[in-house]
C-alpha positions in Angstrom: -19.5 6.4 10.4 -20.5 8.5 7.4 -20.9 7.1 3.9 -17.7 8.6 2.4 -15.7 7.1 5.3 -17.4 3.7 4.8 -16.7 3.8 1.1 -13.0 4.7 1.8 -12.7 1.8 4.2 -14.4 -0.5 1.7 -11.8 0.6 -0.9 -9.0 -0.1 1.5 -10.5 -3.6 2.1 -10.6 -4.2 -1.6 -6.9 -3.2 -2.0 -5.9 -5.4 1.0 -7.7 -8.4 -0.5 -6.3 -7.9 -3.9 -2.7 -7.3 -2.7 -3.0 -10.3 -0.4 -4.2 -12.5 -3.3 -1.3 -11.5 -5.4 1.2 -12.1 -2.6 -0.4 -15.5 -1.9 -0.5 -16.6 -5.6 2.8 -15.1 -6.9 5.0 -14.1 -3.9 8.3 -13.7 -5.8 6.9 -11.8 -8.8 4.8 -9.6 -6.5 7.8 -8.6 -4.3 10.1 -8.2 -7.2 7.8 -5.6 -8.7 7.9 -3.5 -5.5 11.7 -3.7 -5.1 12.3 -0.1 -6.2 12.7 3.2 -4.5 14.7 4.3 -1.4 17.2 1.8 0.1 15.2 1.3 3.4 12.1 0.3 1.4 14.2 -2.0 -0.9 15.7 -3.7 2.2 12.2 -4.5 3.5 11.0 -5.7 0.2 14.2 -7.8 -0.3 13.6 -9.4 3.1 10.2 -10.7 1.9 11.5 -11.5 -1.6 14.0 -14.0 0.0 11.1 -15.5 2.1 8.2 -16.4 -0.2 6.5 -18.4 2.5 6.4 -15.4 4.8 5.2 -13.3 1.8 2.4 -15.8 1.3 1.5 -15.8 5.0 1.3 -12.0 5.1 -0.8 -12.2 1.9 -3.2 -14.6 3.6 -3.3 -12.3 6.7 -4.0 -9.3 4.4 -6.9 -11.1 2.8 -8.4 -12.1 6.2 -8.0 -8.5 7.6 -9.5 -7.0 4.4 -12.5 -9.4 4.6 -13.0 -8.5 8.3 -12.8 -4.8 7.6 -15.3 -5.1 4.7 -17.7 -7.2 6.7 -17.6 -4.8 9.7 -19.0 -2.0 7.4 -22.7 -2.2 7.9 -25.1 -0.2 5.7 -27.5 2.0 7.5 -30.8 3.4 6.4 -29.4 6.8 5.9 -26.6 5.6 3.6 -27.7 6.7 0.2 -26.1 7.7 -3.1 -27.9 11.1 -3.1 -24.7 12.8 -3.9 -24.9 11.1 -7.3 -28.5 12.1 -7.7 -29.9 8.6 -7.1 -32.6 7.9 -4.6 -31.7 4.2 -4.1 -30.6 3.0 -0.7 -28.0 0.3 -0.2 -29.8 -3.0 0.2 -29.4 -4.4 3.7 -28.6 -7.8 2.5 -25.9 -6.6 0.0 -25.5 -8.4 -3.3 -27.8 -11.2 -2.2 -30.8 -8.9 -2.3 -29.8 -7.8 -5.8 -29.6 -11.4 -6.9 -33.0 -12.4 -5.6 -35.7 -12.7 -8.2 -39.0 -11.1 -7.0 
């Protein structure tokens, strides 16, 4: 998988985790905010609005799926940020490598 595709998948994972956290923490507020637009969409959102437990469960599932997606994206040696003009490679250990004092 090329770097732009990996970064797009990582962004999707971030959105899934954030959306899931909001659905888990504030199910009614979160669904009420999305209850706008075409009637078929509002019907689906209303279904979840009336069932906060189900909204929370789908939020937890979204978090789990987002974490799985993010963890499945492995950096490779050829993944660089050359398009930004930098020569740095993505550390193989992720943020843990950045936090290690040498």
